[in-house]
N, C-alpha and C positions, 0 to 999 in steps of 0.2 A: 499731491503729496500724501493725502489720506489713503488713496488707493494703494500706493506702494507700501504703506505700513501694514495694510491688511494682506498683501500678497504673500509674504513669507509665512504668517501663521496659517493661512489657507493651504498653502503647499505642504506644510508640515502635517496638518490635519489629514489631507488627502493621502499623503505617504503612509501615515500610521494606520489609516483605515484600510488601505490596500494591503498592507502587511498582515493585518489581523484577518482579513478574509482569505488570504492565501494560506495562513496558518490553519484555519478551520478546514479548508479544502484538503489539506494533507494530514489532518489529525482525525483518525477514525474514532477517537473518544467523543468527538463532537458530531459525528455523522448521524443521520437518521437511519432507521432500520432499512429503509429502501436503498439508501446509499451504500450501506454495508453489503446488502444482498447483491446489488449491481456490481460492486467491486469484486466480490467473491465469485459470482457467476461468470464474470469475464475471464477468470482464471489466468490472467497475465502473470500472476505470481508463480504459477507452475512452470513457467518457461516452456521447454520442449518436452516435458514429461507427460505421461498419461496416468498420473497418480489418481486413484479413486479415494475420495475423502469420506470418512465415516460420518454418518448423519448426526452423531452425537457431538460433533465439533462445535464449539462456541465461535461462530463466525466473527462476531464483534471482537472478542478477545484475540482471536487469531489475527485479525486485521491490525489491531493495536500492536501486537508483538511483532508482526511482520514489518510494519512501518518503523518500529523502533530499532529493529535488528535486521534490516533488509539484506545486508551483505552476508550475514550468517545464514539466513534462511536460503538465500540463493545458492550458497555453497553446499548446504545440506541437500537441496533438491538436485544439484549437479552430481553430488556423490551418489545419491540414490539412482539417478539416471545411469551413471557409469557402472554401478554395482548390479542393478537389476534391469538394465536395458530400457524398456519402456515404462518402468516403475509400476508394473501391474502385480508385482509380488513374485514373479517367476524370474529365476536367474537365466541369463542368456547362455546358450549352449555353445561355448567356444572351444570345446575340446576336452 
C-alpha cells in the first residue's frame, strides 16, 4: 500500500523534470556558448539558401529570435531565396 502512495508523486516528479529539460533544450536563452555556436554553424535555419551571414551578427540573439518566430524567419528566408536565387546578393537573370 505504501509503494502505491509513492508511485503517483514519483511519476509526477519525473514528468515535470522531463518537461523542464526539454524546455532548456529548445530555449537558446539557456544554451551555453558552445550550444549556440553548434546550432548556428549547422545552418539548418537557412533552409536551402546560400546566405552569407555578417560576422557582426549576435548569434545568441539570433537563435533566440529564430526560435521565438521560426515560421516568420523561414518565410523571410524563402522570400530571399525566391528573390535572389541562391541568396548571395545577386538577382537571378531570368529575362
